[in-house]
ChimeraX commands (.cxc) that place a marker at each C-alpha (Angstrom):
marker #1 position 80.00,60.96,126.94 radius 0.5
marker #1 position 81.63,62.41,123.47 radius 0.5
marker #1 position 79.43,61.77,120.34 radius 0.5
marker #1 position 79.94,58.44,118.17 radius 0.5
marker #1 position 76.97,59.98,116.11 radius 0.5
marker #1 position 75.88,63.61,115.16 radius 0.5
marker #1 position 73.02,64.23,112.50 radius 0.5
marker #1 position 72.71,67.74,111.47 radius 0.5
marker #1 position 69.57,69.32,109.28 radius 0.5
marker #1 position 69.68,65.50,107.23 radius 0.5
marker #1 position 67.24,65.31,104.37 radius 0.5
marker #1 position 66.47,62.60,101.68 radius 0.5
marker #1 position 64.86,63.21,98.77 radius 0.5
marker #1 position 63.80,60.29,96.01 radius 0.5
marker #1 position 62.79,60.62,92.63 radius 0.5
marker #1 position 59.44,59.38,91.42 radius 0.5
marker #1 position 59.49,60.15,88.07 radius 0.5
marker #1 position 58.21,63.73,87.94 radius 0.5
marker #1 position 57.64,63.86,91.92 radius 0.5
marker #1 position 60.05,64.77,94.23 radius 0.5
marker #1 position 58.99,62.32,97.28 radius 0.5
marker #1 position 60.56,63.80,100.56 radius 0.5
marker #1 position 61.46,61.32,103.00 radius 0.5
marker #1 position 63.93,62.80,105.24 radius 0.5
marker #1 position 62.30,66.43,106.38 radius 0.5
marker #1 position 66.14,68.18,108.30 radius 0.5
marker #1 position 66.80,65.54,110.81 radius 0.5
marker #1 position 69.24,66.89,114.13 radius 0.5
marker #1 position 70.35,63.66,116.10 radius 0.5
marker #1 position 73.29,63.55,118.51 radius 0.5
marker #1 position 73.85,59.26,119.99 radius 0.5
marker #1 position 76.52,59.10,122.35 radius 0.5
marker #1 position 79.12,56.70,122.46 radius 0.5
marker #1 position 78.39,53.56,124.49 radius 0.5
marker #1 position 74.15,54.43,124.01 radius 0.5
marker #1 position 71.08,52.07,123.64 radius 0.5
marker #1 position 68.80,53.64,121.39 radius 0.5
marker #1 position 65.28,52.25,119.47 radius 0.5
marker #1 position 64.02,53.99,116.37 radius 0.5
marker #1 position 60.73,53.96,115.78 radius 0.5
marker #1 position 57.76,54.98,114.01 radius 0.5
marker #1 position 55.25,54.06,111.61 radius 0.5
marker #1 position 55.38,52.44,107.83 radius 0.5
marker #1 position 56.73,55.94,106.07 radius 0.5
marker #1 position 57.73,57.38,108.75 radius 0.5
marker #1 position 61.70,57.55,107.14 radius 0.5
marker #1 position 63.05,55.21,109.52 radius 0.5
marker #1 position 63.98,52.61,106.76 radius 0.5
marker #1 position 65.75,55.43,104.98 radius 0.5
marker #1 position 67.55,57.29,108.60 radius 0.5
marker #1 position 68.74,53.39,108.67 radius 0.5
marker #1 position 69.93,53.51,105.48 radius 0.5
marker #1 position 72.16,56.45,106.04 radius 0.5
marker #1 position 73.39,55.35,109.61 radius 0.5
marker #1 position 75.16,52.47,108.15 radius 0.5
marker #1 position 76.17,54.13,105.28 radius 0.5
marker #1 position 74.43,52.04,102.53 radius 0.5
marker #1 position 72.81,55.66,101.27 radius 0.5
marker #1 position 73.90,59.14,101.42 radius 0.5
marker #1 position 71.44,62.15,102.16 radius 0.5
marker #1 position 70.38,64.91,99.86 radius 0.5
marker #1 position 71.62,67.54,102.51 radius 0.5
marker #1 position 73.06,68.27,105.99 radius 0.5
marker #1 position 75.79,65.88,107.32 radius 0.5
marker #1 position 76.47,63.18,108.94 radius 0.5
marker #1 position 79.52,62.74,111.42 radius 0.5
marker #1 position 80.47,58.91,112.46 radius 0.5
marker #1 position 82.95,59.27,114.91 radius 0.5
marker #1 position 84.68,62.33,114.25 radius 0.5
marker #1 position 84.32,61.53,109.98 radius 0.5
marker #1 position 82.16,63.60,107.92 radius 0.5
marker #1 position 80.50,60.34,105.96 radius 0.5
marker #1 position 77.76,62.39,104.42 radius 0.5
marker #1 position 80.94,63.38,101.73 radius 0.5
marker #1 position 82.31,60.68,101.40 radius 0.5
marker #1 position 82.77,58.70,97.92 radius 0.5
marker #1 position 81.35,55.01,97.31 radius 0.5
marker #1 position 84.71,53.53,98.33 radius 0.5
marker #1 position 85.36,55.08,101.43 radius 0.5
marker #1 position 81.86,54.57,102.69 radius 0.5
marker #1 position 82.52,50.78,101.91 radius 0.5
marker #1 position 86.01,51.05,104.26 radius 0.5
marker #1 position 83.29,52.52,106.97 radius 0.5
marker #1 position 80.29,49.86,106.67 radius 0.5
marker #1 position 83.42,47.85,107.29 radius 0.5
marker #1 position 85.39,49.02,110.02 radius 0.5
marker #1 position 82.87,51.01,112.31 radius 0.5
marker #1 position 79.49,49.32,111.63 radius 0.5
marker #1 position 78.45,46.25,112.49 radius 0.5
marker #1 position 74.89,45.54,110.81 radius 0.5
marker #1 position 72.00,42.18,111.91 radius 0.5
marker #1 position 69.16,42.43,109.50 radius 0.5
marker #1 position 66.08,40.15,110.76 radius 0.5
marker #1 position 67.19,37.49,107.51 radius 0.5
marker #1 position 70.22,37.09,109.04 radius 0.5
marker #1 position 72.09,37.23,105.74 radius 0.5
marker #1 position 74.13,34.79,105.88 radius 0.5
marker #1 position 76.37,32.79,103.02 radius 0.5
marker #1 position 74.50,29.36,103.15 radius 0.5
marker #1 position 77.30,27.51,102.10 radius 0.5
marker #1 position 79.72,28.68,104.87 radius 0.5
marker #1 position 80.32,27.63,107.89 radius 0.5
marker #1 position 79.40,30.25,111.33 radius 0.5
marker #1 position 83.43,30.27,111.93 radius 0.5
marker #1 position 83.82,31.64,107.91 radius 0.5
marker #1 position 80.62,33.78,107.65 radius 0.5
marker #1 position 81.27,35.67,111.18 radius 0.5
marker #1 position 85.32,35.86,110.21 radius 0.5
marker #1 position 84.49,37.36,106.22 radius 0.5
marker #1 position 84.31,40.95,107.29 radius 0.5
marker #1 position 87.53,40.63,108.55 radius 0.5
marker #1 position 89.10,39.45,105.09 radius 0.5
marker #1 position 88.06,42.54,103.79 radius 0.5
marker #1 position 90.50,44.19,106.54 radius 0.5
marker #1 position 93.00,41.84,105.58 radius 0.5
marker #1 position 93.11,40.77,108.65 radius 0.5
marker #1 position 95.94,37.47,108.28 radius 0.5
marker #1 position 93.87,33.55,108.70 radius 0.5
marker #1 position 94.98,33.04,111.96 radius 0.5
marker #1 position 93.90,36.41,112.98 radius 0.5
marker #1 position 90.60,35.83,111.43 radius 0.5
marker #1 position 89.76,32.60,113.17 radius 0.5
marker #1 position 90.89,33.46,116.92 radius 0.5
marker #1 position 89.12,36.14,116.97 radius 0.5
marker #1 position 85.78,34.49,115.18 radius 0.5
marker #1 position 86.19,31.79,117.69 radius 0.5
marker #1 position 86.27,34.73,120.50 radius 0.5
marker #1 position 83.23,36.25,119.39 radius 0.5
marker #1 position 81.26,32.75,118.80 radius 0.5
marker #1 position 81.63,31.90,122.10 radius 0.5
marker #1 position 81.08,35.49,123.42 radius 0.5
marker #1 position 77.07,35.14,121.70 radius 0.5
marker #1 position 77.16,31.35,123.13 radius 0.5
marker #1 position 78.05,29.03,120.12 radius 0.5
marker #1 position 81.10,27.85,120.65 radius 0.5
marker #1 position 79.83,24.13,119.79 radius 0.5
marker #1 position 78.26,25.19,116.86 radius 0.5
marker #1 position 81.30,27.22,115.06 radius 0.5
marker #1 position 81.38,24.67,112.22 radius 0.5
marker #1 position 77.67,24.65,111.61 radius 0.5
marker #1 position 76.43,25.85,108.62 radius 0.5
marker #1 position 73.43,28.43,108.13 radius 0.5
marker #1 position 70.99,25.26,107.61 radius 0.5
marker #1 position 72.15,23.37,110.17 radius 0.5
marker #1 position 70.96,25.92,112.87 radius 0.5
marker #1 position 67.83,27.34,114.40 radius 0.5
marker #1 position 66.67,30.89,113.74 radius 0.5
marker #1 position 68.16,32.26,116.83 radius 0.5
marker #1 position 71.32,30.46,116.42 radius 0.5
marker #1 position 71.63,32.31,113.01 radius 0.5
marker #1 position 70.87,35.45,114.34 radius 0.5
marker #1 position 73.65,34.77,117.24 radius 0.5
marker #1 position 76.49,34.11,114.23 radius 0.5
marker #1 position 75.00,37.99,112.48 radius 0.5
marker #1 position 75.43,39.34,115.46 radius 0.5
marker #1 position 78.89,37.57,115.84 radius 0.5
marker #1 position 79.59,38.67,112.32 radius 0.5
marker #1 position 78.45,42.09,113.19 radius 0.5
marker #1 position 80.85,42.35,116.14 radius 0.5
marker #1 position 83.78,40.61,114.98 radius 0.5
marker #1 position 85.79,44.06,113.62 radius 0.5
marker #1 position 85.08,45.40,116.93 radius 0.5
marker #1 position 82.91,48.76,115.21 radius 0.5
marker #1 position 81.37,51.69,116.65 radius 0.5
marker #1 position 78.33,51.39,117.04 radius 0.5
marker #1 position 76.16,48.13,116.20 radius 0.5
marker #1 position 73.26,48.90,113.72 radius 0.5
marker #1 position 70.25,46.39,114.37 radius 0.5
marker #1 position 67.36,46.01,111.68 radius 0.5
marker #1 position 63.91,44.71,113.07 radius 0.5
marker #1 position 66.72,41.92,114.72 radius 0.5
marker #1 position 63.95,39.65,115.95 radius 0.5
marker #1 position 61.16,39.79,112.99 radius 0.5
marker #1 position 62.01,36.43,112.37 radius 0.5
marker #1 position 62.20,34.67,115.25 radius 0.5
marker #1 position 59.33,33.13,117.70 radius 0.5
marker #1 position 59.00,35.08,121.27 radius 0.5
marker #1 position 60.79,33.36,123.26 radius 0.5
marker #1 position 64.03,33.00,120.91 radius 0.5
marker #1 position 63.67,36.83,120.30 radius 0.5
marker #1 position 63.77,37.64,124.22 radius 0.5
marker #1 position 67.06,35.73,124.18 radius 0.5
marker #1 position 68.49,37.72,121.65 radius 0.5
marker #1 position 66.96,40.58,123.15 radius 0.5
marker #1 position 69.38,39.36,126.03 radius 0.5
marker #1 position 72.14,38.82,123.98 radius 0.5
marker #1 position 71.83,42.74,122.98 radius 0.5
marker #1 position 71.66,43.91,126.89 radius 0.5
marker #1 position 74.78,41.84,127.06 radius 0.5
marker #1 position 76.41,43.79,124.55 radius 0.5
marker #1 position 75.06,47.29,125.35 radius 0.5
marker #1 position 76.39,45.96,129.12 radius 0.5
marker #1 position 80.24,45.74,127.52 radius 0.5
marker #1 position 80.13,48.70,126.36 radius 0.5
marker #1 position 78.87,48.77,122.41 radius 0.5
marker #1 position 76.56,51.50,120.96 radius 0.5
marker #1 position 73.18,49.50,119.71 radius 0.5
marker #1 position 70.80,51.43,117.62 radius 0.5
marker #1 position 68.05,49.12,116.51 radius 0.5
marker #1 position 64.63,50.03,114.00 radius 0.5
marker #1 position 62.25,48.03,115.21 radius 0.5
marker #1 position 58.45,48.34,115.47 radius 0.5
marker #1 position 58.13,45.93,118.21 radius 0.5
marker #1 position 57.40,48.29,122.08 radius 0.5
marker #1 position 58.75,45.30,123.72 radius 0.5
marker #1 position 62.09,45.45,122.00 radius 0.5
marker #1 position 62.00,48.83,122.06 radius 0.5
marker #1 position 61.42,49.04,125.81 radius 0.5
marker #1 position 65.45,46.97,126.09 radius 0.5
marker #1 position 66.05,50.46,125.02 radius 0.5
marker #1 position 67.38,53.33,127.14 radius 0.5
marker #1 position 66.26,56.02,124.63 radius 0.5
marker #1 position 63.07,55.80,121.93 radius 0.5
marker #1 position 63.22,57.97,118.78 radius 0.5
marker #1 position 59.69,57.89,117.07 radius 0.5
marker #1 position 59.90,59.24,113.57 radius 0.5
marker #1 position 56.61,60.83,112.13 radius 0.5
marker #1 position 56.54,61.67,108.27 radius 0.5
marker #1 position 60.27,62.16,108.41 radius 0.5
marker #1 position 60.68,64.42,111.14 radius 0.5
marker #1 position 61.97,62.35,114.81 radius 0.5
marker #1 position 58.62,63.43,116.83 radius 0.5
marker #1 position 59.81,62.63,120.22 radius 0.5
marker #1 position 63.13,61.66,121.72 radius 0.5
marker #1 position 62.73,60.04,125.32 radius 0.5
marker #1 position 64.82,58.07,128.09 radius 0.5
marker #1 position 63.66,54.64,129.13 radius 0.5
marker #1 position 65.94,54.91,131.93 radius 0.5
marker link #1:1,2 radius 0.2
marker link #1:2,3 radius 0.2
marker link #1:3,4 radius 0.2
marker link #1:4,5 radius 0.2
marker link #1:5,6 radius 0.2
marker link #1:6,7 radius 0.2
marker link #1:7,8 radius 0.2
marker link #1:8,9 radius 0.2
marker link #1:9,10 radius 0.2
marker link #1:10,11 radius 0.2
marker link #1:11,12 radius 0.2
marker link #1:12,13 radius 0.2
marker link #1:13,14 radius 0.2
marker link #1:14,15 radius 0.2
marker link #1:15,16 radius 0.2
marker link #1:16,17 radius 0.2
marker link #1:17,18 radius 0.2
marker link #1:18,19 radius 0.2
marker link #1:19,20 radius 0.2
marker link #1:20,21 radius 0.2
marker link #1:21,22 radius 0.2
marker link #1:22,23 radius 0.2
marker link #1:23,24 radius 0.2
marker link #1:24,25 radius 0.2
marker link #1:25,26 radius 0.2
marker link #1:26,27 radius 0.2
marker link #1:27,28 radius 0.2
marker link #1:28,29 radius 0.2
marker link #1:29,30 radius 0.2
marker link #1:30,31 radius 0.2
marker link #1:31,32 radius 0.2
marker link #1:32,33 radius 0.2
marker link #1:33,34 radius 0.2
marker link #1:34,35 radius 0.2
marker link #1:35,36 radius 0.2
marker link #1:36,37 radius 0.2
marker link #1:37,38 radius 0.2
marker link #1:38,39 radius 0.2
marker link #1:39,40 radius 0.2
marker link #1:40,41 radius 0.2
marker link #1:41,42 radius 0.2
marker link #1:42,43 radius 0.2
marker link #1:43,44 radius 0.2
marker link #1:44,45 radius 0.2
marker link #1:45,46 radius 0.2
marker link #1:46,47 radius 0.2
marker link #1:47,48 radius 0.2
marker link #1:48,49 radius 0.2
marker link #1:49,50 radius 0.2
marker link #1:50,51 radius 0.2
marker link #1:51,52 radius 0.2
marker link #1:52,53 radius 0.2
marker link #1:53,54 radius 0.2
marker link #1:54,55 radius 0.2
marker link #1:55,56 radius 0.2
marker link #1:56,57 radius 0.2
marker link #1:57,58 radius 0.2
marker link #1:58,59 radius 0.2
marker link #1:59,60 radius 0.2
marker link #1:60,61 radius 0.2
marker link #1:61,62 radius 0.2
marker link #1:62,63 radius 0.2
marker link #1:63,64 radius 0.2
marker link #1:64,65 radius 0.2
marker link #1:65,66 radius 0.2
marker link #1:66,67 radius 0.2
marker link #1:67,68 radius 0.2
marker link #1:68,69 radius 0.2
marker link #1:69,70 radius 0.2
marker link #1:70,71 radius 0.2
marker link #1:71,72 radius 0.2
marker link #1:72,73 radius 0.2
marker link #1:73,74 radius 0.2
marker link #1:74,75 radius 0.2
marker link #1:75,76 radius 0.2
marker link #1:76,77 radius 0.2
marker link #1:77,78 radius 0.2
marker link #1:78,79 radius 0.2
marker link #1:79,80 radius 0.2
marker link #1:80,81 radius 0.2
marker link #1:81,82 radius 0.2
marker link #1:82,83 radius 0.2
marker link #1:83,84 radius 0.2
marker link #1:84,85 radius 0.2
marker link #1:85,86 radius 0.2
marker link #1:86,87 radius 0.2
marker link #1:87,88 radius 0.2
marker link #1:88,89 radius 0.2
marker link #1:89,90 radius 0.2
marker link #1:90,91 radius 0.2
marker link #1:91,92 radius 0.2
marker link #1:92,93 radius 0.2
marker link #1:93,94 radius 0.2
marker link #1:94,95 radius 0.2
marker link #1:95,96 radius 0.2
marker link #1:96,97 radius 0.2
marker link #1:97,98 radius 0.2
marker link #1:98,99 radius 0.2
marker link #1:99,100 radius 0.2
marker link #1:100,101 radius 0.2
marker link #1:101,102 radius 0.2
marker link #1:102,103 radius 0.2
marker link #1:103,104 radius 0.2
marker link #1:104,105 radius 0.2
marker link #1:105,106 radius 0.2
marker link #1:106,107 radius 0.2
marker link #1:107,108 radius 0.2
marker link #1:108,109 radius 0.2
marker link #1:109,110 radius 0.2
marker link #1:110,111 radius 0.2
marker link #1:111,112 radius 0.2
marker link #1:112,113 radius 0.2
marker link #1:113,114 radius 0.2
marker link #1:114,115 radius 0.2
marker link #1:115,116 radius 0.2
marker link #1:116,117 radius 0.2
marker link #1:117,118 radius 0.2
marker link #1:118,119 radius 0.2
marker link #1:119,120 radius 0.2
marker link #1:120,121 radius 0.2
marker link #1:121,122 radius 0.2
marker link #1:122,123 radius 0.2
marker link #1:123,124 radius 0.2
marker link #1:124,125 radius 0.2
marker link #1:125,126 radius 0.2
marker link #1:126,127 radius 0.2
marker link #1:127,128 radius 0.2
marker link #1:128,129 radius 0.2
marker link #1:129,130 radius 0.2
marker link #1:130,131 radius 0.2
marker link #1:131,132 radius 0.2
marker link #1:132,133 radius 0.2
marker link #1:133,134 radius 0.2
marker link #1:134,135 radius 0.2
marker link #1:135,136 radius 0.2
marker link #1:136,137 radius 0.2
marker link #1:137,138 radius 0.2
marker link #1:138,139 radius 0.2
marker link #1:139,140 radius 0.2
marker link #1:140,141 radius 0.2
marker link #1:141,142 radius 0.2
marker link #1:142,143 radius 0.2
marker link #1:143,144 radius 0.2
marker link #1:144,145 radius 0.2
marker link #1:145,146 radius 0.2
marker link #1:146,147 radius 0.2
marker link #1:147,148 radius 0.2
marker link #1:148,149 radius 0.2
marker link #1:149,150 radius 0.2
marker link #1:150,151 radius 0.2
marker link #1:151,152 radius 0.2
marker link #1:152,153 radius 0.2
marker link #1:153,154 radius 0.2
marker link #1:154,155 radius 0.2
marker link #1:155,156 radius 0.2
marker link #1:156,157 radius 0.2
marker link #1:157,158 radius 0.2
marker link #1:158,159 radius 0.2
marker link #1:159,160 radius 0.2
marker link #1:160,161 radius 0.2
marker link #1:161,162 radius 0.2
marker link #1:162,163 radius 0.2
marker link #1:163,164 radius 0.2
marker link #1:164,165 radius 0.2
marker link #1:165,166 radius 0.2
marker link #1:166,167 radius 0.2
marker link #1:167,168 radius 0.2
marker link #1:168,169 radius 0.2
marker link #1:169,170 radius 0.2
marker link #1:170,171 radius 0.2
marker link #1:171,172 radius 0.2
marker link #1:172,173 radius 0.2
marker link #1:173,174 radius 0.2
marker link #1:174,175 radius 0.2
marker link #1:175,176 radius 0.2
marker link #1:176,177 radius 0.2
marker link #1:177,178 radius 0.2
marker link #1:178,179 radius 0.2
marker link #1:179,180 radius 0.2
marker link #1:180,181 radius 0.2
marker link #1:181,182 radius 0.2
marker link #1:182,183 radius 0.2
marker link #1:183,184 radius 0.2
marker link #1:184,185 radius 0.2
marker link #1:185,186 radius 0.2
marker link #1:186,187 radius 0.2
marker link #1:187,188 radius 0.2
marker link #1:188,189 radius 0.2
marker link #1:189,190 radius 0.2
marker link #1:190,191 radius 0.2
marker link #1:191,192 radius 0.2
marker link #1:192,193 radius 0.2
marker link #1:193,194 radius 0.2
marker link #1:194,195 radius 0.2
marker link #1:195,196 radius 0.2
marker link #1:196,197 radius 0.2
marker link #1:197,198 radius 0.2
marker link #1:198,199 radius 0.2
marker link #1:199,200 radius 0.2
marker link #1:200,201 radius 0.2
marker link #1:201,202 radius 0.2
marker link #1:202,203 radius 0.2
marker link #1:203,204 radius 0.2
marker link #1:204,205 radius 0.2
marker link #1:205,206 radius 0.2
marker link #1:206,207 radius 0.2
marker link #1:207,208 radius 0.2
marker link #1:208,209 radius 0.2
marker link #1:209,210 radius 0.2
marker link #1:210,211 radius 0.2
marker link #1:211,212 radius 0.2
marker link #1:212,213 radius 0.2
marker link #1:213,214 radius 0.2
marker link #1:214,215 radius 0.2
marker link #1:215,216 radius 0.2
marker link #1:216,217 radius 0.2
marker link #1:217,218 radius 0.2
marker link #1:218,219 radius 0.2
marker link #1:219,220 radius 0.2
marker link #1:220,221 radius 0.2
marker link #1:221,222 radius 0.2
marker link #1:222,223 radius 0.2
marker link #1:223,224 radius 0.2
marker link #1:224,225 radius 0.2
marker link #1:225,226 radius 0.2
marker link #1:226,227 radius 0.2
marker link #1:227,228 radius 0.2
view
């Protein structure tokens, strides 16, 4: 399999007044196309910082990050914004939906930035909402949907541009356990369809769905193990 992500000697420091805080201390990581990875670690281990780097929301202090053959660690903010829109599908714990916008338009939004026509956007968004089990909720706004349905809209939005990776940050964190199980079953289906899924979680039962579990501690990879 080819690697969709290659990270070499990634360092991320933050300046707090006079003090330099070393959050990531030389991370090396390869993630193959079609892999299913959970990133775990205690609070302060660096997993959120690594997530932000993987999602091109932040750039490293030193080291290289190659995503789908492109070195994104040296890119400008504009180029990073384009990479985020085309190569990465984000799913957040808090859903991050536009409150006054229908499920269909929330899902179609990334395609507006990608310059797709309205007809193309609507057709693709309808297809994706059907895939995530919301064909009967397309015209509903977020406040008319349950938490699980909102997360399905967010997952649909993440999938709509056919990104290289799906990046999920505590995707079941705001859901009850039954709804969380349903969302994880959906992620399993998304992975089986050939998508590369990377999720940050502190829940062992969520990580158990992944093929591979990477545990961080104090800014380094402590263990990298296969579930199956």
